[in-house]
N, C-alpha and C positions, 0 to 999 in steps of 0.2 A: 859114855864118856862125854864130859862137857868141855867145850873149848871157848875161851874168851878171845874174841877177835874184833877187828874194826874194819870199816871201809874207808879207804883214803879218798881224797877229793876227786881223783880220777876213776873211782869205782872199783879199785882193786881190794880184794879181801886179804887181810893180814892177821894170822893167828898170833896170839901173844902168850897164852897160858893154857895148859892142859890140866884137867881135873879127872882123875880116875874114879871108878865106881866106889872104891874104898875110901875116898876122901883125900888121897895124896894129890898134891898140886905141884906142878913144875912150870917154871918160866921157860919160854922158848928163847934161847940165847940169840939165835939168828936163823932167818930163813935163807937157805943156801940156793934153792932152786924151786921153781914151780913149773909143772908141765902136765899135759893130759896123760893119764896112764891107767892101766888096769891093776887092781889089787889081786895078784895071782894067788896068794895064800888065802885071802879072806873073801874073795869074790867082790864084785862091784867095780865101778870105775868112776873116774872123775879127775879132779885136779890132785896131783901128787905133790905135796910140799916136802922137800928134803929140808929137815930142820936139825938144829943142834940144840940138845938139851943136856945140861951138865957135862959138856964137852964131848958128847957122843952123838953121832948122826942117826936119825930115825926118819921114817916116812909117815907122814900124816896125810890122810886123804879127806877130801871134801867131795861127796857125791851129791850132785844137784837133784832136787826133787823134779819129778816129771810133771807135776801140776803147774799149770800156767798162772794160777792166781792163788792167793792165800798167804799166810804168814810163814809157812814152812818152806824155807829156801833149799834145804837139804840136810845132810847129816855128816858129821865128822866121825872118822874111825882110824885106828892104827892097826896094822897087821900084827898079830900076836905071834910070838915065837912058838914053834911046834916042837915039843919034846921028843 
């Protein structure tokens, strides 16, 4: 999954759009909350962004890379629903 995001002048990371593997794209209407959290369904942990997309709340995670240098800052993921 690809996420379009930007860094504000104070260094905060702001996600703006999500692009799924199948090519569907969604604008993030609003970031409601950001906090450190574990992704209990998917594993991993990092910053959990409570976001609103098309009027529905979802959780978007940014898991930071453990490497101290290099261009890879981390990865974005969303917990998927379990049927």
